[in-house]
Residue frames relative to the residue before (quaternion, step in Angstrom):
aa qw qx qy qz dx dy dz
X 1.0000 0.0000 0.0000 0.0000 0.00 0.00 0.00
X 0.3444 -0.7329 0.5498 0.2049 3.59 -0.99 0.82
X 0.0994 -0.7757 0.6225 0.0315 3.55 -1.06 0.91
X 0.2571 -0.7017 0.6366 0.1905 3.53 -1.22 0.59
X 0.1835 0.7961 -0.5435 0.1928 3.55 -0.46 1.23
X 0.5809 -0.5791 0.4468 0.3572 3.55 -1.35 0.04
X 0.1312 -0.7403 0.6532 0.0897 3.54 -1.15 0.76
X 0.3647 -0.7699 0.4823 0.2040 3.56 -0.60 1.12
X 0.0094 0.7414 -0.6706 0.0212 3.51 -1.17 0.81
X 0.5557 0.6181 -0.4287 0.3540 3.60 -1.19 -0.17
X 0.6124 -0.5783 0.4163 0.3425 3.51 -1.36 0.23
X 0.6968 -0.4281 0.3577 0.4509 3.53 -1.34 0.08
X 0.8406 0.1180 -0.1436 0.5087 3.57 -0.95 0.99
X 0.7015 0.3628 -0.2638 0.5539 3.63 1.27 0.23
X 0.0615 -0.8570 0.5098 0.0424 3.59 0.44 1.16
X 0.0119 0.7257 -0.6877 0.0193 3.48 -1.32 0.65
X 0.1174 -0.8278 0.5479 0.0269 3.58 -0.77 0.97
X 0.2638 -0.7044 0.6336 0.1809 3.53 -1.17 0.74
X 0.3074 -0.6963 0.6114 0.2166 3.57 -1.05 0.78
X 0.0189 0.8332 -0.5453 0.0895 3.56 -0.52 1.23
X 0.3269 -0.6538 0.6360 0.2475 3.49 -1.37 0.42
X 0.0979 0.8186 -0.5503 0.1321 3.56 -0.60 1.13
X 0.5622 -0.5455 0.4800 0.3949 3.53 -1.29 0.28
X 0.5431 -0.6583 0.4154 0.3147 3.58 -0.87 0.90
X 0.6531 0.5234 -0.3187 0.4449 3.61 1.16 -0.45
X 0.5482 0.6143 -0.3968 0.4059 3.60 1.26 -0.26
X 0.5489 -0.6048 0.4543 0.3557 3.57 -1.17 0.54
X 0.7344 -0.4552 0.2785 0.4194 3.56 -1.25 0.42
X 0.8058 0.2321 -0.1065 0.5343 3.56 0.80 -1.00
X 0.4613 0.7232 -0.4100 0.3100 3.57 1.28 0.23
X 0.8370 -0.1973 0.1747 0.4795 3.45 -1.32 -0.59
X 0.0461 -0.7953 0.6040 0.0238 3.57 -1.05 0.78
X 0.5323 -0.6269 0.4658 0.3266 3.57 -1.24 0.39
X 0.7998 -0.1050 0.1245 0.5777 3.57 0.85 -1.01
X 0.3299 -0.7069 0.5871 0.2163 3.56 -1.08 0.79
X 0.2116 -0.8261 0.5186 0.0620 3.55 -0.67 1.18
X 0.7698 -0.2346 0.1569 0.5725 3.60 1.20 -0.18
X 0.3506 -0.7229 0.5408 0.2490 3.53 -1.25 -0.43
X 0.2089 -0.7291 0.6390 0.1284 3.52 -1.39 0.36
X 0.0737 -0.7913 0.6069 -0.0040 3.58 -0.74 1.12
X 0.2173 -0.8240 0.5076 0.1274 3.62 -0.05 1.22
X 0.7115 0.4249 -0.2575 0.4969 3.61 1.21 -0.38
X 0.2509 0.7978 -0.5170 0.1827 3.62 1.15 0.48
X 0.0642 -0.7908 0.6087 -0.0051 3.54 -0.97 0.95
X 0.8226 0.2302 -0.1630 0.4937 3.55 -1.19 0.54
X 0.8252 -0.2316 0.1850 0.4808 3.55 -0.85 -0.99
X 0.4324 0.7057 -0.4619 0.3189 3.58 1.23 0.14
X 0.4485 -0.6657 0.5273 0.2787 3.55 -1.15 0.67
X 0.3816 -0.7229 0.5321 0.2204 3.56 -0.93 0.93
X 0.8041 0.0653 0.0029 0.5908 3.55 1.08 -0.77
X 0.0542 0.7498 -0.6580 0.0443 3.55 -0.97 0.93
X 0.1302 0.7865 -0.5905 0.1256 3.58 -0.62 1.15
X 0.3843 -0.6699 0.5827 0.2530 3.50 -1.27 0.51
X 0.2447 -0.8251 0.4931 0.1277 3.56 0.07 1.31
X 0.6006 0.5616 -0.3705 0.4319 3.60 1.08 -0.63
X 0.6838 0.4714 -0.2920 0.4743 3.59 0.97 -0.80
X 0.5982 0.5350 -0.3671 0.4703 3.60 1.10 -0.61
X 0.6544 0.4969 -0.3102 0.4782 3.61 0.95 -0.83
X 0.6132 0.5420 -0.3492 0.4564 3.59 1.04 -0.73
X 0.6947 0.4701 -0.2799 0.4670 3.58 0.83 -0.98
X 0.6285 0.5141 -0.3427 0.4725 3.60 1.01 -0.71
X 0.6517 0.5087 -0.3072 0.4714 3.58 1.03 -0.76
X 0.6750 0.4719 -0.2829 0.4916 3.57 1.20 -0.51
X 0.6527 -0.5522 0.2987 0.4241 3.59 1.28 0.15
X 0.4223 0.6979 -0.4797 0.3232 3.60 1.20 0.18
X 0.3007 -0.7331 0.5812 0.1855 3.54 -1.17 0.68
X 0.3158 -0.7456 0.5603 0.1744 3.56 -0.91 0.95
X 0.4566 -0.6816 0.4918 0.2918 3.57 -0.91 0.91
X 0.6504 -0.5276 0.3715 0.4007 3.57 -1.20 0.51
X 0.6720 0.5143 -0.3043 0.4374 3.59 0.89 -0.91
X 0.6581 0.4899 -0.3198 0.4740 3.62 0.90 -0.84
X 0.6401 0.5176 -0.3334 0.4596 3.62 0.92 -0.82
X 0.6589 0.5057 -0.3010 0.4685 3.59 0.95 -0.86
X 0.6726 0.5075 -0.3024 0.4457 3.58 0.86 -0.95
X 0.6767 0.4940 -0.2982 0.4572 3.58 0.85 -0.95
X 0.7026 0.4719 -0.2642 0.4625 3.56 1.03 -0.79
X 0.8493 0.2894 -0.0806 0.4341 3.61 0.80 -1.00
X 0.4594 0.6700 -0.4832 0.3265 3.64 1.14 -0.02
X 0.5074 -0.6524 0.4578 0.3276 3.62 -0.83 0.93
X 0.8398 0.1101 -0.1358 0.5140 3.53 -1.02 0.90
X 0.2310 0.8021 -0.5223 0.1748 3.56 1.13 0.57
X 0.6010 0.5649 -0.3605 0.4355 3.60 1.07 -0.62
X 0.7165 0.4168 -0.2518 0.4995 3.57 0.91 -0.86
X 0.7392 0.4288 -0.2389 0.4611 3.59 0.91 -0.87
X 0.6259 0.5439 -0.3527 0.4336 3.60 1.14 -0.46
X 0.0896 0.8091 -0.5671 0.1251 3.54 0.68 1.12
X 0.5861 -0.5577 0.4370 0.3931 3.53 -1.22 0.38
X 0.4666 -0.6809 0.4947 0.2720 3.54 -0.81 1.06
X 0.7910 0.2911 -0.2299 0.4866 3.53 -0.91 0.95
X 0.5541 0.5917 -0.4021 0.4256 3.59 1.23 -0.20
X 0.5172 -0.6418 0.4486 0.3454 3.60 -0.98 0.71
X 0.4539 -0.6946 0.4914 0.2646 3.56 -1.01 0.84
X 0.4991 -0.6420 0.4916 0.3115 3.56 -1.07 0.74
X 0.3902 -0.7470 0.4961 0.2089 3.57 -0.90 0.92
């Protein structure tokens, strides 16, 4: 079964998470199928707190993937998620 969940990256005491589509049997930070974006809970200044490819998340949900509770909460409730949830890989506006 495919799950959309967070994979932790970053240094000790400085979390940074990748939003990934992965097999549910894989470890938290292990092998993944596709990276869908990132979540930076310590974003400061002009940094984006959340960047996700919503089209790909919808594709995976349509294919039967289950979204973890935390990812669903983050995508729905992060402040300025509409502005910050830009498509991953898209060029930034100057």
